[in-house]
PDB file with one MODEL, atoms N, CA, C and O in Angstrom:
MODEL        1
ATOM      1  N   MET A   1      11.572   6.081  -3.431  1.00  0.00           N
ATOM      2  CA  MET A   1      10.423   5.721  -3.193  1.00  0.00           C
ATOM      3  C   MET A   1       9.569   5.650  -4.471  1.00  0.00           C
ATOM      4  O   MET A   1       9.695   6.461  -5.389  1.00  0.00           O
ATOM      5  N   THR A   2       8.669   4.601  -4.473  1.00  0.00           N
ATOM      6  CA  THR A   2       7.808   4.496  -5.667  1.00  0.00           C
ATOM      7  C   THR A   2       6.463   5.246  -5.031  1.00  0.00           C
ATOM      8  O   THR A   2       6.153   5.262  -3.840  1.00  0.00           O
ATOM      9  N   ARG A   3       5.734   5.872  -6.154  1.00  0.00           N
ATOM     10  CA  ARG A   3       4.338   6.424  -5.807  1.00  0.00           C
ATOM     11  C   ARG A   3       3.402   5.703  -6.511  1.00  0.00           C
ATOM     12  O   ARG A   3       3.718   5.172  -7.576  1.00  0.00           O
ATOM     13  N   GLY A   4       2.073   5.598  -5.970  1.00  0.00           N
ATOM     14  CA  GLY A   4       0.935   4.992  -6.483  1.00  0.00           C
ATOM     15  C   GLY A   4      -0.231   5.355  -5.730  1.00  0.00           C
ATOM     16  O   GLY A   4      -0.228   6.239  -4.873  1.00  0.00           O
ATOM     17  N   THR A   5      -1.357   4.579  -6.098  1.00  0.00           N
ATOM     18  CA  THR A   5      -2.638   4.848  -5.613  1.00  0.00           C
ATOM     19  C   THR A   5      -3.233   3.494  -4.941  1.00  0.00           C
ATOM     20  O   THR A   5      -3.158   2.434  -5.563  1.00  0.00           O
ATOM     21  N   ILE A   6      -3.773   3.555  -3.767  1.00  0.00           N
ATOM     22  CA  ILE A   6      -4.422   2.466  -3.195  1.00  0.00           C
ATOM     23  C   ILE A   6      -5.775   2.083  -3.968  1.00  0.00           C
ATOM     24  O   ILE A   6      -6.703   2.885  -4.073  1.00  0.00           O
ATOM     25  N   VAL A   7      -5.800   0.921  -4.443  1.00  0.00           N
ATOM     26  CA  VAL A   7      -7.038   0.541  -5.281  1.00  0.00           C
ATOM     27  C   VAL A   7      -8.062  -0.257  -4.522  1.00  0.00           C
ATOM     28  O   VAL A   7      -9.214  -0.349  -4.947  1.00  0.00           O
ATOM     29  N   SER A   8      -7.703  -0.787  -3.504  1.00  0.00           N
ATOM     30  CA  SER A   8      -8.440  -1.599  -2.549  1.00  0.00           C
ATOM     31  C   SER A   8      -7.899  -1.837  -1.182  1.00  0.00           C
ATOM     32  O   SER A   8      -6.686  -2.008  -1.055  1.00  0.00           O
ATOM     33  N   TYR A   9      -8.737  -1.866  -0.087  1.00  0.00           N
ATOM     34  CA  TYR A   9      -8.277  -2.171   1.164  1.00  0.00           C
ATOM     35  C   TYR A   9      -9.370  -2.927   1.842  1.00  0.00           C
ATOM     36  O   TYR A   9     -10.506  -2.456   1.895  1.00  0.00           O
ATOM     37  N   ASP A  10      -9.046  -4.154   2.394  1.00  0.00           N
ATOM     38  CA  ASP A  10     -10.114  -4.955   3.163  1.00  0.00           C
ATOM     39  C   ASP A  10      -9.779  -4.712   4.623  1.00  0.00           C
ATOM     40  O   ASP A  10      -8.716  -5.037   5.151  1.00  0.00           O
ATOM     41  N   THR A  11     -10.895  -4.050   5.277  1.00  0.00           N
ATOM     42  CA  THR A  11     -10.651  -3.865   6.848  1.00  0.00           C
ATOM     43  C   THR A  11     -10.752  -5.063   7.635  1.00  0.00           C
ATOM     44  O   THR A  11     -10.282  -5.157   8.768  1.00  0.00           O
ATOM     45  N   ASP A  12     -11.353  -5.959   7.047  1.00  0.00           N
ATOM     46  CA  ASP A  12     -11.480  -7.242   8.052  1.00  0.00           C
ATOM     47  C   ASP A  12     -10.088  -7.975   7.910  1.00  0.00           C
ATOM     48  O   ASP A  12      -9.556  -8.378   8.944  1.00  0.00           O
ATOM     49  N   GLY A  13      -9.500  -8.163   6.759  1.00  0.00           N
ATOM     50  CA  GLY A  13      -8.232  -8.822   6.512  1.00  0.00           C
ATOM     51  C   GLY A  13      -7.041  -8.004   6.699  1.00  0.00           C
ATOM     52  O   GLY A  13      -5.925  -8.523   6.688  1.00  0.00           O
ATOM     53  N   GLU A  14      -7.235  -6.618   6.888  1.00  0.00           N
ATOM     54  CA  GLU A  14      -6.216  -5.583   7.023  1.00  0.00           C
ATOM     55  C   GLU A  14      -5.130  -5.800   5.798  1.00  0.00           C
ATOM     56  O   GLU A  14      -3.920  -5.767   6.023  1.00  0.00           O
ATOM     57  N   THR A  15      -5.610  -6.001   4.635  1.00  0.00           N
ATOM     58  CA  THR A  15      -4.799  -6.080   3.419  1.00  0.00           C
ATOM     59  C   THR A  15      -5.320  -5.322   2.293  1.00  0.00           C
ATOM     60  O   THR A  15      -6.528  -5.104   2.206  1.00  0.00           O
ATOM     61  N   GLY A  16      -4.558  -4.941   1.495  1.00  0.00           N
ATOM     62  CA  GLY A  16      -4.925  -4.101   0.182  1.00  0.00           C
ATOM     63  C   GLY A  16      -3.954  -4.212  -0.877  1.00  0.00           C
ATOM     64  O   GLY A  16      -2.976  -4.953  -0.779  1.00  0.00           O
ATOM     65  N   TYR A  17      -4.236  -3.376  -2.059  1.00  0.00           N
ATOM     66  CA  TYR A  17      -3.444  -3.443  -3.097  1.00  0.00           C
ATOM     67  C   TYR A  17      -3.237  -1.758  -3.543  1.00  0.00           C
ATOM     68  O   TYR A  17      -4.003  -0.813  -3.356  1.00  0.00           O
ATOM     69  N   ILE A  18      -2.035  -1.797  -4.131  1.00  0.00           N
ATOM     70  CA  ILE A  18      -1.617  -0.346  -4.408  1.00  0.00           C
ATOM     71  C   ILE A  18      -1.250  -0.506  -6.071  1.00  0.00           C
ATOM     72  O   ILE A  18      -0.592  -1.454  -6.498  1.00  0.00           O
ATOM     73  N   LYS A  19      -1.680   0.363  -6.755  1.00  0.00           N
ATOM     74  CA  LYS A  19      -1.269   0.419  -8.193  1.00  0.00           C
ATOM     75  C   LYS A  19      -0.174   1.371  -8.379  1.00  0.00           C
ATOM     76  O   LYS A  19      -0.435   2.571  -8.303  1.00  0.00           O
ATOM     77  N   PRO A  20       1.045   0.973  -8.617  1.00  0.00           N
ATOM     78  CA  PRO A  20       2.121   1.978  -8.970  1.00  0.00           C
ATOM     79  C   PRO A  20       1.911   2.921 -10.114  1.00  0.00           C
ATOM     80  O   PRO A  20       1.377   2.486 -11.134  1.00  0.00           O
ATOM     81  N   ASP A  21       2.261   4.104 -10.041  1.00  0.00           N
ATOM     82  CA  ASP A  21       2.163   5.097 -11.108  1.00  0.00           C
ATOM     83  C   ASP A  21       2.749   4.601 -12.462  1.00  0.00           C
ATOM     84  O   ASP A  21       2.157   4.871 -13.507  1.00  0.00           O
ATOM     85  N   GLU A  22       3.846   3.916 -12.462  1.00  0.00           N
ATOM     86  CA  GLU A  22       4.510   3.550 -13.588  1.00  0.00           C
ATOM     87  C   GLU A  22       4.213   2.096 -14.114  1.00  0.00           C
ATOM     88  O   GLU A  22       4.800   1.641 -15.096  1.00  0.00           O
ATOM     89  N   ASP A  23       3.305   1.421 -13.432  1.00  0.00           N
ATOM     90  CA  ASP A  23       3.036   0.181 -13.866  1.00  0.00           C
ATOM     91  C   ASP A  23       1.523  -0.309 -13.731  1.00  0.00           C
ATOM     92  O   ASP A  23       0.748   0.320 -13.012  1.00  0.00           O
ATOM     93  N   ASP A  24       1.115  -1.446 -14.437  1.00  0.00           N
ATOM     94  CA  ASP A  24      -0.250  -1.824 -14.247  1.00  0.00           C
ATOM     95  C   ASP A  24      -0.508  -2.936 -13.153  1.00  0.00           C
ATOM     96  O   ASP A  24      -1.623  -3.281 -12.763  1.00  0.00           O
ATOM     97  N   ASP A  25       0.616  -3.404 -12.751  1.00  0.00           N
ATOM     98  CA  ASP A  25       0.552  -4.430 -11.628  1.00  0.00           C
ATOM     99  C   ASP A  25       0.081  -3.895 -10.299  1.00  0.00           C
ATOM    100  O   ASP A  25       0.351  -2.745  -9.950  1.00  0.00           O
ATOM    101  N   LYS A  26      -0.560  -4.652  -9.624  1.00  0.00           N
ATOM    102  CA  LYS A  26      -1.040  -4.314  -8.222  1.00  0.00           C
ATOM    103  C   LYS A  26      -0.206  -4.930  -7.192  1.00  0.00           C
ATOM    104  O   LYS A  26      -0.056  -6.152  -7.213  1.00  0.00           O
ATOM    105  N   ILE A  27       0.425  -4.124  -6.176  1.00  0.00           N
ATOM    106  CA  ILE A  27       1.196  -4.656  -5.357  1.00  0.00           C
ATOM    107  C   ILE A  27       0.486  -4.819  -3.964  1.00  0.00           C
ATOM    108  O   ILE A  27      -0.163  -3.879  -3.506  1.00  0.00           O
ATOM    109  N   PRO A  28       0.600  -5.938  -3.330  1.00  0.00           N
ATOM    110  CA  PRO A  28      -0.207  -6.177  -2.148  1.00  0.00           C
ATOM    111  C   PRO A  28       0.682  -5.364  -0.923  1.00  0.00           C
ATOM    112  O   PRO A  28       1.887  -5.113  -0.958  1.00  0.00           O
ATOM    113  N   PHE A  29      -0.240  -5.051   0.114  1.00  0.00           N
ATOM    114  CA  PHE A  29       0.383  -4.587   1.432  1.00  0.00           C
ATOM    115  C   PHE A  29      -0.414  -5.004   2.356  1.00  0.00           C
ATOM    116  O   PHE A  29      -1.465  -5.555   2.029  1.00  0.00           O
ATOM    117  N   ASP A  30      -0.065  -4.821   3.748  1.00  0.00           N
ATOM    118  CA  ASP A  30      -0.908  -5.074   4.893  1.00  0.00           C
ATOM    119  C   ASP A  30      -0.766  -3.961   5.841  1.00  0.00           C
ATOM    120  O   ASP A  30      -0.028  -3.017   5.556  1.00  0.00           O
ATOM    121  N   ARG A  31      -1.442  -4.003   6.990  1.00  0.00           N
ATOM    122  CA  ARG A  31      -1.569  -2.864   7.896  1.00  0.00           C
ATOM    123  C   ARG A  31      -0.485  -2.652   8.475  1.00  0.00           C
ATOM    124  O   ARG A  31      -0.251  -1.487   8.795  1.00  0.00           O
ATOM    125  N   LYS A  32       0.441  -3.634   8.769  1.00  0.00           N
ATOM    126  CA  LYS A  32       1.873  -3.650   9.293  1.00  0.00           C
ATOM    127  C   LYS A  32       2.646  -2.657   8.555  1.00  0.00           C
ATOM    128  O   LYS A  32       3.481  -1.986   9.161  1.00  0.00           O
ATOM    129  N   SER A  33       2.434  -2.488   7.218  1.00  0.00           N
ATOM    130  CA  SER A  33       3.350  -1.887   6.288  1.00  0.00           C
ATOM    131  C   SER A  33       2.888  -0.197   6.266  1.00  0.00           C
ATOM    132  O   SER A  33       3.499   0.568   5.520  1.00  0.00           O
ATOM    133  N   LEU A  34       1.949   0.222   7.002  1.00  0.00           N
ATOM    134  CA  LEU A  34       1.406   1.637   6.980  1.00  0.00           C
ATOM    135  C   LEU A  34       2.430   2.200   7.851  1.00  0.00           C
ATOM    136  O   LEU A  34       2.947   1.603   8.794  1.00  0.00           O
ATOM    137  N   VAL A  35       2.728   3.562   7.419  1.00  0.00           N
ATOM    138  CA  VAL A  35       3.694   4.393   8.308  1.00  0.00           C
ATOM    139  C   VAL A  35       2.908   5.702   8.421  1.00  0.00           C
ATOM    140  O   VAL A  35       2.285   6.034   7.412  1.00  0.00           O
ATOM    141  N   ASP A  36       2.841   6.522   9.534  1.00  0.00           N
ATOM    142  CA  ASP A  36       2.225   7.815   9.703  1.00  0.00           C
ATOM    143  C   ASP A  36       0.547   7.600   9.370  1.00  0.00           C
ATOM    144  O   ASP A  36      -0.054   8.642   9.108  1.00  0.00           O
ATOM    145  N   PHE A  37      -0.074   6.607   9.363  1.00  0.00           N
ATOM    146  CA  PHE A  37      -1.489   6.418   9.328  1.00  0.00           C
ATOM    147  C   PHE A  37      -2.017   6.528  10.859  1.00  0.00           C
ATOM    148  O   PHE A  37      -1.701   5.684  11.698  1.00  0.00           O
ATOM    149  N   PRO A  38      -2.804   7.579  11.137  1.00  0.00           N
ATOM    150  CA  PRO A  38      -3.264   7.488  12.656  1.00  0.00           C
ATOM    151  C   PRO A  38      -4.004   6.266  12.990  1.00  0.00           C
ATOM    152  O   PRO A  38      -4.761   5.717  12.189  1.00  0.00           O
ATOM    153  N   ARG A  39      -3.787   5.861  14.132  1.00  0.00           N
ATOM    154  CA  ARG A  39      -4.459   4.644  14.797  1.00  0.00           C
ATOM    155  C   ARG A  39      -5.984   4.669  14.611  1.00  0.00           C
ATOM    156  O   ARG A  39      -6.691   5.639  14.885  1.00  0.00           O
ATOM    157  N   GLY A  40      -6.418   3.487  14.112  1.00  0.00           N
ATOM    158  CA  GLY A  40      -7.865   3.495  13.930  1.00  0.00           C
ATOM    159  C   GLY A  40      -8.472   3.996  12.477  1.00  0.00           C
ATOM    160  O   GLY A  40      -9.624   3.740  12.126  1.00  0.00           O
ATOM    161  N   GLU A  41      -7.507   4.763  11.670  1.00  0.00           N
ATOM    162  CA  GLU A  41      -7.740   5.238  10.501  1.00  0.00           C
ATOM    163  C   GLU A  41      -7.295   4.284   9.354  1.00  0.00           C
ATOM    164  O   GLU A  41      -6.086   4.089   9.227  1.00  0.00           O
ATOM    165  N   ASP A  42      -8.179   3.666   8.500  1.00  0.00           N
ATOM    166  CA  ASP A  42      -7.907   2.919   7.492  1.00  0.00           C
ATOM    167  C   ASP A  42      -7.573   3.585   6.272  1.00  0.00           C
ATOM    168  O   ASP A  42      -8.139   4.627   5.941  1.00  0.00           O
ATOM    169  N   PRO A  43      -6.647   3.015   5.558  1.00  0.00           N
ATOM    170  CA  PRO A  43      -6.366   3.562   4.132  1.00  0.00           C
ATOM    171  C   PRO A  43      -7.565   3.447   3.197  1.00  0.00           C
ATOM    172  O   PRO A  43      -8.355   2.547   3.481  1.00  0.00           O
ATOM    173  N   GLN A  44      -7.814   4.132   2.227  1.00  0.00           N
ATOM    174  CA  GLN A  44      -9.043   4.256   1.488  1.00  0.00           C
ATOM    175  C   GLN A  44      -8.520   4.131   0.029  1.00  0.00           C
ATOM    176  O   GLN A  44      -7.441   4.621  -0.304  1.00  0.00           O
ATOM    177  N   ALA A  45      -9.416   3.381  -0.919  1.00  0.00           N
ATOM    178  CA  ALA A  45      -9.213   3.438  -2.417  1.00  0.00           C
ATOM    179  C   ALA A  45      -9.146   4.896  -2.727  1.00  0.00           C
ATOM    180  O   ALA A  45      -9.947   5.723  -2.291  1.00  0.00           O
ATOM    181  N   GLY A  46      -8.113   5.159  -3.527  1.00  0.00           N
ATOM    182  CA  GLY A  46      -7.905   6.503  -4.166  1.00  0.00           C
ATOM    183  C   GLY A  46      -6.853   7.239  -3.297  1.00  0.00           C
ATOM    184  O   GLY A  46      -6.344   8.266  -3.747  1.00  0.00           O
ATOM    185  N   ASP A  47      -6.500   6.768  -2.074  1.00  0.00           N
ATOM    186  CA  ASP A  47      -5.269   7.474  -1.361  1.00  0.00           C
ATOM    187  C   ASP A  47      -4.133   7.428  -2.157  1.00  0.00           C
ATOM    188  O   ASP A  47      -3.839   6.345  -2.661  1.00  0.00           O
ATOM    189  N   ARG A  48      -3.280   8.628  -2.412  1.00  0.00           N
ATOM    190  CA  ARG A  48      -2.083   8.606  -3.077  1.00  0.00           C
ATOM    191  C   ARG A  48      -1.076   8.336  -1.968  1.00  0.00           C
ATOM    192  O   ARG A  48      -1.146   8.944  -0.900  1.00  0.00           O
ATOM    193  N   VAL A  49      -0.053   7.342  -2.242  1.00  0.00           N
ATOM    194  CA  VAL A  49       0.884   6.873  -1.126  1.00  0.00           C
ATOM    195  C   VAL A  49       2.187   6.891  -1.945  1.00  0.00           C
ATOM    196  O   VAL A  49       2.196   7.023  -3.169  1.00  0.00           O
ATOM    197  N   SER A  50       3.255   6.755  -1.205  1.00  0.00           N
ATOM    198  CA  SER A  50       4.525   6.436  -1.509  1.00  0.00           C
ATOM    199  C   SER A  50       4.809   5.301  -0.598  1.00  0.00           C
ATOM    200  O   SER A  50       4.350   5.159   0.535  1.00  0.00           O
ATOM    201  N   PHE A  51       5.740   4.394  -1.320  1.00  0.00           N
ATOM    202  CA  PHE A  51       6.184   3.164  -0.782  1.00  0.00           C
ATOM    203  C   PHE A  51       7.398   2.571  -1.293  1.00  0.00           C
ATOM    204  O   PHE A  51       7.941   3.016  -2.305  1.00  0.00           O
ATOM    205  N   MET A  52       7.880   1.518  -0.595  1.00  0.00           N
ATOM    206  CA  MET A  52       9.036   0.650  -1.201  1.00  0.00           C
ATOM    207  C   MET A  52       8.478  -0.714  -1.699  1.00  0.00           C
ATOM    208  O   MET A  52       7.455  -1.228  -1.247  1.00  0.00           O
ATOM    209  N   ILE A  53       9.162  -1.179  -2.556  1.00  0.00           N
ATOM    210  CA  ILE A  53       8.743  -2.658  -3.026  1.00  0.00           C
ATOM    211  C   ILE A  53       9.706  -3.679  -2.522  1.00  0.00           C
ATOM    212  O   ILE A  53      10.897  -3.443  -2.727  1.00  0.00           O
ATOM    213  N   GLU A  54       9.397  -4.733  -1.921  1.00  0.00           N
ATOM    214  CA  GLU A  54      10.274  -5.752  -1.511  1.00  0.00           C
ATOM    215  C   GLU A  54       9.854  -7.056  -2.204  1.00  0.00           C
ATOM    216  O   GLU A  54       8.729  -7.216  -2.677  1.00  0.00           O
ATOM    217  N   GLY A  55      10.802  -7.952  -2.234  1.00  0.00           N
ATOM    218  CA  GLY A  55      10.229  -9.302  -2.672  1.00  0.00           C
ATOM    219  C   GLY A  55      11.035 -10.424  -2.141  1.00  0.00           C
ATOM    220  O   GLY A  55      12.146 -10.275  -1.634  1.00  0.00           O
ATOM    221  N   GLY A  56      10.457 -11.491  -2.274  1.00  0.00           N
ATOM    222  CA  GLY A  56      11.126 -12.826  -1.893  1.00  0.00           C
ATOM    223  C   GLY A  56      10.452 -13.948  -2.685  1.00  0.00           C
ATOM    224  O   GLY A  56       9.992 -13.778  -3.814  1.00  0.00           O
ATOM    225  N   MET A  57      10.424 -15.079  -2.033  1.00  0.00           N
ATOM    226  CA  MET A  57       9.812 -16.317  -2.633  1.00  0.00           C
ATOM    227  C   MET A  57       8.370 -16.235  -2.882  1.00  0.00           C
ATOM    228  O   MET A  57       7.791 -16.745  -3.842  1.00  0.00           O
ATOM    229  N   ALA A  58       7.806 -15.511  -1.883  1.00  0.00           N
ATOM    230  CA  ALA A  58       6.207 -15.282  -1.939  1.00  0.00           C
ATOM    231  C   ALA A  58       5.801 -14.212  -3.043  1.00  0.00           C
ATOM    232  O   ALA A  58       4.619 -14.095  -3.367  1.00  0.00           O
ATOM    233  N   GLY A  59       6.721 -13.496  -3.567  1.00  0.00           N
ATOM    234  CA  GLY A  59       6.449 -12.406  -4.583  1.00  0.00           C
ATOM    235  C   GLY A  59       6.648 -11.130  -4.091  1.00  0.00           C
ATOM    236  O   GLY A  59       7.248 -10.986  -3.025  1.00  0.00           O
ATOM    237  N   LEU A  60       6.234 -10.192  -4.710  1.00  0.00           N
ATOM    238  CA  LEU A  60       6.565  -8.741  -4.347  1.00  0.00           C
ATOM    239  C   LEU A  60       5.426  -8.235  -3.347  1.00  0.00           C
ATOM    240  O   LEU A  60       4.319  -8.773  -3.330  1.00  0.00           O
ATOM    241  N   TRP A  61       5.787  -7.109  -2.472  1.00  0.00           N
ATOM    242  CA  TRP A  61       4.786  -6.531  -1.508  1.00  0.00           C
ATOM    243  C   TRP A  61       5.237  -5.202  -1.379  1.00  0.00           C
ATOM    244  O   TRP A  61       6.369  -4.938  -1.784  1.00  0.00           O
ATOM    245  N   ALA A  62       4.502  -4.286  -0.861  1.00  0.00           N
ATOM    246  CA  ALA A  62       4.698  -3.017  -0.520  1.00  0.00           C
ATOM    247  C   ALA A  62       5.016  -2.857   0.905  1.00  0.00           C
ATOM    248  O   ALA A  62       4.335  -3.433   1.753  1.00  0.00           O
ATOM    249  N   THR A  63       6.058  -2.074   1.233  1.00  0.00           N
ATOM    250  CA  THR A  63       6.388  -1.816   2.656  1.00  0.00           C
ATOM    251  C   THR A  63       6.541  -0.351   2.825  1.00  0.00           C
ATOM    252  O   THR A  63       6.630   0.289   1.777  1.00  0.00           O
ATOM    253  N   HIS A  64       6.590   0.322   3.980  1.00  0.00           N
ATOM    254  CA  HIS A  64       6.908   1.655   4.304  1.00  0.00           C
ATOM    255  C   HIS A  64       5.824   2.575   3.528  1.00  0.00           C
ATOM    256  O   HIS A  64       6.188   3.519   2.826  1.00  0.00           O
ATOM    257  N   VAL A  65       4.520   2.239   3.702  1.00  0.00           N
ATOM    258  CA  VAL A  65       3.490   2.795   2.932  1.00  0.00           C
ATOM    259  C   VAL A  65       3.185   4.246   3.584  1.00  0.00           C
ATOM    260  O   VAL A  65       2.779   4.235   4.746  1.00  0.00           O
ATOM    261  N   ARG A  66       3.319   5.284   3.046  1.00  0.00           N
ATOM    262  CA  ARG A  66       3.075   6.560   3.497  1.00  0.00           C
ATOM    263  C   ARG A  66       2.092   7.342   2.759  1.00  0.00           C
ATOM    264  O   ARG A  66       2.212   7.343   1.534  1.00  0.00           O
ATOM    265  N   ARG A  67       1.083   8.049   3.318  1.00  0.00           N
ATOM    266  CA  ARG A  67       0.011   8.762   2.572  1.00  0.00           C
ATOM    267  C   ARG A  67       0.722  10.057   2.070  1.00  0.00           C
ATOM    268  O   ARG A  67       1.476  10.652   2.839  1.00  0.00           O
ATOM    269  N   LEU A  68       0.511  10.498   0.836  1.00  0.00           N
ATOM    270  CA  LEU A  68       1.170  11.709   0.351  1.00  0.00           C
ATOM    271  C   LEU A  68       0.013  12.781   0.516  1.00  0.00           C
ATOM    272  O   LEU A  68      -1.179  12.485   0.424  1.00  0.00           O
ATOM    273  N   VAL A  69       0.463  13.992   0.755  1.00  0.00           N
ATOM    274  CA  VAL A  69      -0.433  15.114   1.098  1.00  0.00           C
ATOM    275  C   VAL A  69      -0.237  16.075   0.179  1.00  0.00           C
ATOM    276  O   VAL A  69      -0.871  17.128   0.241  1.00  0.00           O
TER     277      VAL A  69
ENDMDL
END
């Protein structure tokens, strides 16, 4: 699992970006990718998370996004 920090999250579009610890690129994610976030609780900029990176023709995106405690 990769670790990083959420840099932004748009509550209207339910999408955001994560900056991995070892890279300067920002990886997009969406609400469906969140794991163990309580219902109704949105991720916040600055939240530390672990996640997996998947890719395809549309580019890279984060999946299995879990808040680190």
